[in-house]
All heavy atoms as an XYZ file, in Angstrom:
821
protein
N     431.424     30.396    106.560
C     430.770     29.442    107.442
C     429.807     28.593    106.591
O     429.411     29.009    105.527
N     429.437     27.484    107.116
C     428.452     26.656    106.485
C     427.131     26.876    107.134
O     427.040     26.797    108.408
C     428.915     25.118    106.648
N     426.136     27.077    106.344
C     424.856     27.310    106.919
C     423.803     26.364    106.262
O     423.502     26.398    105.091
C     424.331     28.822    106.614
C     422.857     29.066    107.005
C     425.318     29.831    107.086
N     423.321     25.418    107.084
C     422.350     24.522    106.605
C     420.890     25.213    106.495
O     420.463     25.789    107.443
C     422.270     23.403    107.645
C     422.688     24.094    108.959
C     423.650     25.140    108.518
N     420.384     25.185    105.305
C     419.117     25.817    105.038
C     418.078     24.630    104.902
O     418.168     24.081    103.751
C     419.115     26.784    103.891
C     417.754     27.416    103.717
C     420.164     27.888    104.226
N     417.276     24.412    105.780
C     416.380     23.227    105.685
C     414.880     23.664    105.506
O     414.033     22.899    105.432
C     416.506     22.362    106.830
O     416.247     23.082    108.044
C     417.966     21.672    106.881
N     414.642     24.966    105.718
C     413.266     25.446    105.684
C     413.138     26.755    104.862
O     414.204     27.454    104.810
C     412.728     25.634    107.088
N     411.986     27.089    104.451
C     411.831     28.372    103.700
C     411.916     29.549    104.665
O     411.992     29.437    105.901
N     412.020     30.776    104.061
C     412.041     31.970    104.859
C     413.436     32.452    105.262
O     413.605     33.528    105.923
N     414.528     31.731    104.785
C     415.899     32.146    105.131
C     416.323     33.093    104.097
O     416.055     33.001    102.878
C     416.820     30.977    105.165
C     416.702     30.056    106.405
C     415.842     29.111    106.634
C     417.488     30.234    107.541
N     416.028     28.574    107.860
C     417.028     29.248    108.472
C     418.580     30.946    107.887
C     417.673     29.053    109.643
C     419.136     30.808    109.153
C     418.728     29.838    109.953
N     417.169     34.074    104.506
C     417.895     34.980    103.539
C     419.376     34.934    103.951
O     419.787     35.380    105.035
C     417.350     36.281    103.604
C     418.101     37.326    102.750
N     418.033     37.382    101.411
C     419.043     38.208    103.088
C     418.860     38.187    100.978
N     419.460     38.780    101.923
N     420.118     34.266    103.117
C     421.603     34.112    103.406
C     422.270     35.087    102.460
O     422.038     35.078    101.278
C     421.998     32.642    103.150
C     423.519     32.494    103.377
C     421.297     31.669    104.006
N     423.237     35.821    103.022
C     423.838     36.962    102.293
C     425.274     36.359    101.899
O     425.944     35.953    102.861
C     423.975     38.211    103.176
C     424.146     39.372    102.410
C     424.026     40.658    103.400
N     424.930     40.539    104.448
C     426.132     41.327    104.406
N     426.407     42.059    103.377
N     426.913     41.320    105.442
N     425.643     36.493    100.637
C     426.897     36.034    100.296
C     427.948     37.201    100.350
O     428.258     37.952     99.403
C     426.819     35.475     98.782
N     428.473     37.325    101.569
C     429.308     38.446    101.887
C     430.240     38.176    103.091
O     429.855     37.443    103.925
C     428.648     39.784    102.157
N     431.407     38.863    103.086
C     432.285     38.800    104.203
C     432.362     40.306    104.618
O     432.957     41.129    103.914
C     433.629     38.237    103.839
N     431.884     40.706    105.790
C     431.830     42.067    106.120
C     430.909     42.839    105.022
O     429.714     42.406    104.854
N     431.456     43.816    104.393
C     430.779     44.488    103.384
C     431.091     44.129    101.960
O     430.558     44.654    101.017
C     430.962     46.013    103.552
O     432.318     46.308    103.401
C     430.474     46.516    104.937
N     431.943     43.108    101.891
C     432.466     42.668    100.564
C     431.666     41.523    100.080
O     431.463     40.445    100.682
C     433.977     42.286    100.633
C     434.416     41.733     99.300
C     434.903     43.403    101.052
N     431.014     41.733     98.890
C     430.089     40.624     98.358
C     431.083     39.562     97.789
O     432.038     39.845     97.197
C     429.315     41.225     97.191
N     430.740     38.277     98.061
C     431.444     37.136     97.553
C     431.059     36.958     96.197
O     429.846     36.638     95.936
C     431.381     35.951     98.469
C     432.051     34.771     97.857
C     431.940     36.193     99.883
N     431.938     37.039     95.237
C     431.653     36.908     93.710
C     432.137     35.680     93.095
O     431.826     35.310     91.958
C     432.122     38.144     93.031
C     431.571     39.388     93.542
C     431.822     40.602     92.669
N     431.369     41.881     93.245
C     430.088     42.201     93.517
N     429.154     41.448     93.218
N     429.832     43.388     94.029
N     433.013     34.899     93.757
C     433.535     33.720     93.214
C     434.636     33.182     94.149
O     434.765     33.562     95.296
N     435.525     32.311     93.556
C     436.629     31.647     94.414
C     437.891     31.507     93.586
O     438.514     30.520     93.670
C     436.106     30.345     94.964
N     438.154     32.538     92.701
C     439.431     32.494     91.931
C     440.559     32.622     92.922
O     440.684     33.525     93.693
C     439.451     33.604     90.809
O     438.300     33.459     90.003
C     440.781     33.578     90.100
N     441.483     31.574     92.841
C     442.608     31.538     93.714
C     443.577     32.745     93.518
O     444.048     32.891     92.476
C     443.355     30.270     93.542
C     444.322     29.940     94.554
C     444.851     28.433     94.410
O     444.290     27.560     94.778
O     446.062     28.438     93.834
N     443.936     33.480     94.674
C     444.856     34.579     94.625
C     446.289     33.941     94.818
O     446.515     33.090     95.696
C     444.600     35.570     95.657
N     447.232     34.416     93.997
C     448.648     33.885     94.073
C     449.448     34.711     95.076
O     448.967     35.726     95.669
N     450.606     34.273     95.330
C     451.603     35.000     96.232
C     451.715     36.484     95.842
O     451.766     36.817     94.664
C     452.906     34.297     96.067
C     452.516     32.908     95.683
C     451.213     33.096     94.760
N     451.609     37.307     96.872
C     451.714     38.866     96.579
C     450.376     39.468     96.472
O     450.195     40.702     96.602
N     449.266     38.665     96.307
C     447.939     39.196     96.264
C     447.390     39.654     97.599
O     447.745     39.090     98.588
C     446.947     38.252     95.594
N     446.583     40.690     97.553
C     445.979     41.205     98.711
C     444.831     40.264     99.146
O     444.144     39.674     98.366
C     445.366     42.580     98.516
N     444.736     40.077    100.524
C     443.591     39.266    101.026
C     443.188     39.783    102.502
O     444.086     40.417    103.130
C     444.090     37.720    101.135
C     445.201     37.503    102.019
C     442.967     36.813    101.386
N     442.095     39.582    102.887
C     441.475     40.031    104.136
C     440.933     38.946    104.845
O     440.143     38.106    104.328
C     440.600     41.181    103.982
S     441.270     42.691    103.264
N     441.177     38.852    106.221
C     440.529     37.868    107.156
C     439.477     38.623    107.886
O     439.600     39.760    108.373
C     441.628     37.370    108.146
C     441.066     36.680    109.402
C     440.180     35.501    109.060
C     442.076     36.387    110.396
N     438.306     38.053    108.003
C     437.197     38.615    108.873
C     437.121     37.676    110.003
O     436.312     36.651    109.897
C     435.946     38.666    108.002
C     435.988     39.693    106.866
C     436.640     39.315    105.625
C     435.535     40.946    106.972
C     436.769     40.192    104.649
C     435.681     41.817    105.936
C     436.284     41.474    104.777
O     436.370     42.420    103.684
N     437.805     37.985    111.119
C     437.866     37.103    112.220
C     436.919     37.612    113.301
O     436.685     38.881    113.461
N     436.407     36.704    114.183
C     435.531     37.033    115.275
C     436.195     37.871    116.320
O     435.606     38.847    116.870
C     434.957     35.837    115.974
O     434.008     35.173    115.088
N     437.460     37.700    116.484
C     438.226     38.448    117.487
C     438.923     39.656    116.870
O     438.771     40.830    117.327
C     439.295     37.562    118.163
O     438.720     36.512    118.798
C     440.087     38.325    119.216
N     439.644     39.494    115.723
C     440.373     40.643    115.134
C     439.517     41.523    114.274
O     439.969     42.574    113.978
C     441.457     39.997    114.245
O     442.422     39.212    115.095
N     438.316     41.083    113.828
C     437.571     41.869    112.863
C     438.332     41.790    111.541
O     438.886     40.719    111.190
N     438.157     42.755    110.793
C     438.752     42.792    109.356
C     440.259     43.183    109.506
O     440.525     44.263    109.934
C     438.042     43.785    108.458
C     438.659     43.820    107.070
C     437.994     44.914    106.160
C     438.597     45.004    104.925
N     438.058     46.072    104.073
N     441.150     42.195    109.125
C     442.554     42.491    108.986
C     443.016     42.074    107.569
O     442.639     40.980    107.106
C     443.333     41.860    110.126
C     443.127     42.507    111.422
C     442.949     40.351    110.296
N     443.912     42.853    107.022
C     444.300     42.633    105.606
C     445.855     42.463    105.585
O     446.589     42.943    106.327
C     443.904     43.601    104.722
S     442.069     43.860    104.609
N     446.278     41.766    104.491
C     447.662     41.480    104.216
C     447.861     40.933    102.931
O     446.973     41.190    101.966
N     448.805     40.121    102.683
C     449.054     39.490    101.406
C     449.307     38.012    101.537
O     449.695     37.493    102.585
C     450.276     40.168    100.650
O     451.439     39.958    101.555
C     450.066     41.598    100.379
N     449.036     37.240    100.423
C     449.391     35.819    100.352
C     450.875     35.690    100.273
O     451.529     36.328     99.465
C     448.589     35.175     99.217
C     449.119     33.750     98.963
C     447.151     35.321     99.303
N     451.411     34.847    101.139
C     452.945     34.573    101.004
C     453.176     33.400    100.132
O     453.979     33.464     99.203
C     453.484     34.302    102.476
C     453.298     35.463    103.335
C     454.916     33.895    102.269
C     453.634     35.195    104.817
N     452.458     32.252    100.408
C     452.681     31.041     99.616
C     451.435     30.125     99.789
O     450.748     30.150    100.789
C     453.936     30.284    100.164
N     451.346     29.187     98.886
C     450.218     28.198     98.897
C     450.854     26.797     99.107
O     452.136     26.637     98.947
C     449.566     28.246     97.524
C     448.787     29.469     97.377
C     447.479     29.281     96.623
N     446.644     30.431     96.570
C     445.562     30.599     97.373
N     445.177     29.606     98.160
N     444.799     31.621     97.358
N     450.116     25.926     99.438
C     450.475     24.431     99.707
C     451.552     24.277    100.720
O     452.522     23.514    100.475
C     450.910     23.926     98.268
C     450.744     22.369     98.297
O     449.925     21.776     98.976
N     451.619     21.716     97.490
N     451.416     24.909    101.790
C     452.303     24.772    102.916
C     451.896     23.701    103.937
O     450.686     23.446    104.106
C     452.403     26.125    103.743
C     453.224     27.185    103.028
C     454.663     27.114    103.274
N     455.466     28.030    102.568
C     455.902     29.189    103.057
N     455.634     29.488    104.313
N     456.703     29.981    102.325
N     452.768     22.990    104.493
C     452.504     22.061    105.586
C     452.721     22.827    106.912
O     453.811     23.389    107.092
C     453.427     20.803    105.467
O     453.117     20.204    104.250
C     453.069     19.835    106.619
N     451.760     22.727    107.807
C     451.915     23.499    109.078
C     451.553     22.610    110.295
O     450.745     21.828    110.176
C     450.898     24.705    109.157
C     451.040     25.516    110.319
C     450.984     25.607    107.870
N     452.470     22.733    111.313
C     452.223     21.966    112.510
C     451.662     22.841    113.636
O     452.296     23.814    114.151
C     453.546     21.365    113.036
C     453.474     20.472    114.212
O     452.494     20.580    115.018
N     454.386     19.522    114.353
N     450.336     22.673    113.926
C     449.714     23.447    114.947
C     449.663     22.667    116.270
O     448.812     21.781    116.464
C     448.217     23.731    114.519
C     448.069     24.723    113.402
C     447.651     24.332    112.194
C     448.426     26.016    113.519
C     447.457     25.175    111.139
C     448.272     26.975    112.526
C     447.865     26.554    111.266
N     450.673     22.882    116.996
C     450.779     22.124    118.322
C     450.501     20.591    118.231
O     449.802     19.973    118.928
C     449.797     22.697    119.370
C     450.069     24.179    119.687
O     451.214     24.525    119.841
O     449.082     24.931    119.894
N     451.267     19.987    117.302
C     451.221     18.505    117.133
C     450.232     18.048    116.165
O     450.237     16.913    115.829
N     449.353     18.948    115.576
C     448.464     18.490    114.537
C     448.964     19.101    113.318
O     448.978     20.315    113.026
C     446.986     19.049    114.791
O     446.611     18.575    116.075
C     446.019     18.688    113.774
N     449.339     18.208    112.336
C     449.885     18.667    111.030
C     448.775     18.754    110.049
O     447.885     17.927    109.920
C     450.899     17.612    110.508
C     451.431     17.970    109.165
C     452.002     17.550    111.526
N     448.792     19.877    109.311
C     447.821     20.256    108.263
C     448.535     20.506    107.024
O     449.566     21.213    107.013
C     446.879     21.332    108.682
C     445.969     21.008    109.857
C     445.007     22.190    110.115
O     444.575     22.917    109.204
N     444.366     22.254    111.281
N     448.060     19.927    105.889
C     448.682     20.026    104.567
C     447.851     20.942    103.674
O     446.665     21.122    103.854
C     448.840     18.721    104.003
C     449.541     17.659    104.757
C     448.952     16.876    105.708
C     450.964     17.647    104.679
C     449.660     15.906    106.518
C     451.753     16.776    105.473
C     451.041     15.907    106.480
O     451.791     15.029    107.244
N     448.562     21.442    102.711
C     447.839     22.258    101.607
C     447.380     23.650    102.175
O     446.508     24.324    101.536
N     448.049     24.166    103.167
C     447.639     25.424    103.791
C     448.160     26.630    102.939
O     449.194     26.469    102.292
C     448.107     25.654    105.161
C     447.731     24.426    106.126
S     445.961     24.337    106.358
C     445.709     25.840    107.423
N     447.504     27.783    103.101
C     448.020     28.962    102.365
C     448.490     29.924    103.526
O     447.785     30.156    104.544
C     446.940     29.726    101.624
O     446.457     28.818    100.565
C     447.390     31.054    100.982
N     449.716     30.536    103.411
C     450.332     31.359    104.365
C     450.093     32.804    103.968
O     450.123     33.152    102.778
C     451.776     31.102    104.441
N     449.751     33.705    104.945
C     449.590     35.096    104.770
C     450.454     35.963    105.648
O     450.871     35.404    106.635
C     448.133     35.477    104.880
O     447.770     35.515    106.230
C     447.142     34.535    104.121
N     450.502     37.291    105.374
C     451.159     38.115    106.278
C     450.197     38.684    107.344
O     450.637     39.712    108.048
C     451.764     39.384    105.538
O     450.739     40.038    104.870
C     452.818     38.892    104.497
N     449.011     38.146    107.487
C     448.114     38.646    108.422
C     448.289     38.289    109.820
O     448.652     37.150    110.144
C     446.657     38.227    107.918
C     446.260     38.988    106.642
C     445.591     38.510    109.000
C     445.129     38.441    105.973
N     448.117     39.251    110.792
C     448.177     38.876    112.197
C     446.825     38.583    112.655
O     445.811     39.282    112.374
C     448.722     40.107    112.972
S     450.463     40.531    112.497
N     446.647     37.420    113.389
C     445.369     36.977    113.826
C     445.463     36.786    115.322
O     446.412     36.814    115.922
C     444.943     35.712    113.019
O     445.900     34.749    113.340
N     444.215     36.467    115.924
C     444.222     36.197    117.362
C     443.306     35.041    117.599
O     442.556     34.549    116.739
C     443.575     37.415    117.979
N     443.432     34.458    118.914
C     442.546     33.335    119.289
C     441.093     33.848    119.149
O     440.680     35.074    119.312
C     442.758     33.120    120.750
C     443.957     32.184    121.030
C     444.010     31.745    122.503
O     442.943     31.239    122.984
O     445.139     31.849    123.038
N     440.284     32.897    118.514
C     438.968     33.165    118.298
C     438.654     33.513    116.856
O     437.459     33.639    116.440
N     439.697     33.686    116.044
C     439.471     34.025    114.615
C     439.286     32.698    113.817
O     438.900     32.785    112.627
C     440.719     34.783    114.053
C     440.732     36.192    114.451
O     439.678     36.708    114.850
O     441.867     36.770    114.454
N     439.599     31.539    114.331
C     439.411     30.331    113.622
C     438.048     30.150    112.971
O     437.066     30.500    113.690
C     439.748     29.069    114.537
O     441.103     29.177    114.921
N     438.003     29.747    111.728
C     436.790     29.603    110.998
C     436.397     30.792    110.250
O     435.436     30.802    109.487
N     437.051     31.970    110.486
C     436.778     33.188    109.745
C     437.177     33.067    108.295
O     438.121     32.425    107.903
N     436.486     33.809    107.399
C     436.736     33.708    105.962
C     437.906     34.673    105.597
O     438.109     35.759    106.118
C     435.360     34.167    105.343
C     434.815     35.110    106.303
C     435.145     34.580    107.697
N     438.577     34.189    104.581
C     439.577     35.100    103.886
C     438.981     35.353    102.522
O     438.477     34.471    101.783
C     440.879     34.327    103.657
C     441.814     34.225    104.865
C     441.554     33.251    105.887
C     442.834     35.070    104.972
C     442.328     33.222    107.037
C     443.649     34.953    106.129
C     443.432     34.037    107.021
O     444.229     33.932    108.208
N     438.899     36.664    102.158
C     438.350     37.109    100.894
C     439.290     38.245    100.307
O     439.775     39.054    101.034
C     436.920     37.651    101.083
C     436.286     38.124     99.826
C     436.032     36.647    101.736
N     439.402     38.265     98.963
C     440.162     39.289     98.413
C     439.265     40.580     98.322
O     438.046     40.458     98.461
C     440.559     38.987     96.913
O     439.350     38.895     96.100
C     441.380     37.668     96.872
N     439.940     41.803     98.138
C     439.155     42.929     98.072
C     438.100     42.960     96.857
O     437.073     43.700     96.935
C     440.211     44.058     97.828
C     441.474     43.521     98.456
C     441.369     42.006     98.159
N     438.345     42.261     95.889
C     437.428     42.069     94.784
C     436.343     41.083     95.002
O     435.444     40.863     94.144
C     438.060     41.819     93.469
O     438.673     40.552     93.539
N     436.248     40.406     96.183
C     435.204     39.456     96.487
C     435.453     38.024     96.137
O     434.506     37.254     95.975
N     436.746     37.619     96.012
C     436.935     36.228     95.752
C     437.252     35.435     96.932
O     438.229     35.752     97.637
C     438.180     36.117     94.713
C     437.921     36.652     93.389
C     436.762     36.099     92.647
O     436.733     34.886     92.456
N     435.788     36.899     92.265
N     436.470     34.520     97.311
C     436.634     33.758     98.547
C     437.909     32.991     98.406
O     438.170     32.302     97.369
C     435.409     32.751     98.746
N     438.651     32.919     99.510
C     439.999     32.253     99.440
C     440.061     31.029    100.336
O     440.599     30.062    100.141
C     441.187     33.290     99.797
C     441.299     34.326     98.830
C     441.622     33.880     97.371
O     442.576     33.165     97.267
N     440.725     34.046     96.495
N     439.544     31.228    101.525
C     439.630     30.094    102.573
C     439.076     30.377    103.963
O     438.442     31.267    104.106
N     439.511     29.437    104.780
C     438.899     29.485    106.203
C     440.134     29.515    107.101
O     440.899     28.663    107.106
C     438.060     28.280    106.456
C     436.806     28.352    105.401
C     437.438     28.227    107.857
C     436.061     27.094    105.373
N     440.133     30.496    108.035
C     441.227     30.649    109.000
C     441.443     29.364    109.832
O     440.550     28.863    110.445
C     441.001     31.877    109.875
C     442.103     32.130    110.815
N     443.365     32.668    110.407
C     442.255     31.864    112.155
C     444.158     32.796    111.429
N     443.486     32.394    112.508
N     442.698     28.977    109.923
C     443.004     27.735    110.759
C     443.965     28.080    111.937
O     443.916     27.441    112.911
C     443.737     26.683    109.799
O     442.840     26.252    108.867
N     444.822     29.146    111.740
C     445.767     29.512    112.852
C     446.675     30.517    112.379
O     446.903     30.875    111.291
N     447.460     31.006    113.277
C     448.394     32.031    113.046
C     448.951     32.623    114.358
O     448.829     32.089    115.440
N     449.513     33.875    114.112
C     450.099     34.580    115.289
C     449.850     36.012    115.402
O     449.280     36.651    114.508
N     450.365     36.610    116.462
C     450.278     37.968    116.722
C     451.673     38.611    116.868
O     452.622     37.891    116.993
C     449.433     38.363    117.976
C     450.058     37.681    119.199
C     447.982     37.905    117.727
C     449.353     38.070    120.508
N     451.834     39.916    116.804
C     453.155     40.480    116.998
C     453.745     40.859    115.545
O     453.191     40.655    114.629
N     455.054     41.257    115.684
C     455.655     41.707    114.406
C     456.035     40.487    113.535
O     456.398     39.476    114.190
C     456.946     42.561    114.665
O     457.895     41.774    115.366
N     455.850     40.609    112.311
C     456.261     39.498    111.424
C     455.305     38.233    111.514
O     455.798     37.107    111.344
N     454.093     38.468    111.887
C     453.192     37.378    112.013
C     452.878     36.685    110.669
O     453.007     37.227    109.610
C     451.760     37.787    112.508
S     451.572     39.262    113.352
N     452.461     35.418    110.796
C     452.028     34.656    109.626
C     450.747     33.933    110.079
O     450.676     33.288    111.100
C     453.058     33.552    109.208
O     454.229     34.269    108.834
C     452.577     32.866    107.997
N     449.705     34.033    109.232
C     448.478     33.270    109.475
C     448.205     32.403    108.380
O     448.625     32.588    107.172
C     447.298     34.201    109.730
O     447.393     34.912    111.003
N     447.417     31.236    108.613
C     447.219     30.225    107.664
C     445.738     29.910    107.475
O     445.021     30.007    108.409
C     447.945     28.940    108.136
C     449.437     29.090    108.324
C     449.954     29.498    109.496
C     450.279     28.886    107.186
C     451.313     29.567    109.695
C     451.618     28.970    107.355
C     452.128     29.314    108.617
O     453.532     29.474    108.725
N     445.450     29.653    106.222
C     444.021     29.263    105.946
C     444.016     27.995    105.070
O     444.861     27.756    104.348
C     443.154     30.373    105.406
C     443.581     30.846    104.020
C     443.138     30.192    102.846
C     444.318     32.119    103.879
C     443.471     30.758    101.592
C     444.572     32.596    102.658
C     444.176     31.894    101.455
N     442.844     27.275    105.277
C     442.572     26.068    104.488
C     441.801     26.668    103.100
O     440.885     27.420    103.382
C     441.575     25.109    105.210
O     442.299     24.776    106.374
C     441.129     23.999    104.247
N     442.310     26.386    102.003
C     441.719     26.881    100.796
C     440.230     26.507    100.708
O     439.802     25.529    101.100
C     442.434     26.247     99.641
C     443.805     25.936    100.239
C     443.505     25.599    101.694
N     439.404     27.503    100.290
C     437.970     27.321    100.149
C     437.544     26.099     99.322
O     436.673     25.403     99.742
C     437.230     28.592     99.645
C     437.455     28.857     98.238
C     435.782     28.512    100.038
N     438.308     25.804     98.333
C     437.974     24.662     97.442
C     438.144     23.357     98.209
O     437.280     22.463     98.095
C     438.870     24.571     96.250
O     440.240     24.556     96.562
N     439.054     23.273     99.119
C     439.315     22.117     99.953
C     438.150     21.890    101.001
O     437.542     20.753    101.091
C     440.613     22.169    100.691
C     440.745     21.040    101.717
C     441.810     22.118     99.781
N     437.762     22.989    101.545
C     436.632     22.994    102.494
C     435.253     22.561    101.900
O     434.509     21.676    102.442
C     436.515     24.247    103.382
N     435.006     23.206    100.828
C     433.840     22.952    100.002
C     433.717     21.492     99.532
O     432.726     20.802     99.762
C     433.632     23.950     98.831
C     432.541     23.564     97.894
C     433.411     25.251     99.296
N     434.850     21.025     99.014
C     434.835     19.672     98.583
C     434.652     18.638     99.667
O     433.964     17.606     99.607
C     436.131     19.398     97.732
O     436.295     18.085     97.445
N     435.465     18.855    100.790
C     435.450     17.901    101.884
C     434.055     17.759    102.596
O     433.763     16.651    103.080
C     436.380     18.440    102.958
N     433.260     18.812    102.588
C     431.917     18.789    103.125
C     430.768     18.659    102.177
O     429.566     18.686    102.586
C     431.760     19.989    104.136
C     432.750     19.825    105.275
C     433.782     20.614    105.343
C     432.429     19.002    106.370
C     434.695     20.563    106.373
C     433.338     18.920    107.430
C     434.487     19.675    107.414
N     431.096     18.605    100.876
C     430.044     18.487     99.917
C     429.189     19.669     99.813
O     427.898     19.637     99.677
N     429.770     20.873    100.021
C     429.012     22.130    100.010
C     429.172     22.872     98.650
O     429.854     22.449     97.862
C     429.643     23.039    101.122
C     429.720     22.485    102.530
C     430.375     23.390    103.456
C     428.211     22.292    102.950
N     428.398     23.926     98.495
C     428.589     24.862     97.414
C     428.827     26.222     97.906
O     428.167     26.591     98.891
C     427.426     24.729     96.352
C     426.272     25.488     96.652
C     425.168     25.317     95.628
N     423.834     25.865     96.124
C     423.607     27.015     96.155
N     424.307     27.980     95.640
N     422.363     27.454     96.737
N     429.568     27.008     97.244
C     429.802     28.408     97.614
C     428.724     29.254     97.140
O     428.374     29.295     95.937
C     431.159     28.856     97.057
C     431.616     30.242     97.361
C     431.919     30.352     98.851
C     432.857     30.649     96.573
N     428.099     30.032     98.035
C     427.059     31.011     97.700
C     427.792     32.319     97.243
O     428.592     32.759     97.974
C     426.185     31.279     98.858
C     425.047     32.269     98.694
C     424.033     31.607     97.621
C     424.289     32.508     99.985
N     427.412     32.793     96.054
C     427.982     34.011     95.510
C     426.891     35.024     95.299
O     425.691     34.618     95.113
C     428.839     33.806     94.248
O     427.972     33.189     93.246
C     429.983     32.877     94.500
N     427.223     36.298     95.190
C     426.393     37.349     94.887
C     426.081     37.487     93.344
O     426.898     37.159     92.623
C     426.929     38.646     95.324
O     427.044     38.759     96.702
């Protein structure tokens, strides 16, 4: 998530769950990745493919990463991080049930689009 820090006294932790975020090296297909969703909690799977075009109920998004993770409503905006602490992206959508696929916007795209910097441990 993006946290605006405009005053002193804040302590922002660079972590997803208990995993410290150490960087943003892109994981390729077959790599392990976990989603930390508000509804699903921590769910893990693997990266299927990068640079996918996805149609979410009439809204087309480009450059998405597909995973084998099952997600639920309310997980949108949750971070994807590798077990070694490499930030991967932000949850955009997906499904539940057998053979689910969930999608995220790569962290580099989100950081660039909003002029942010990734906080690491």
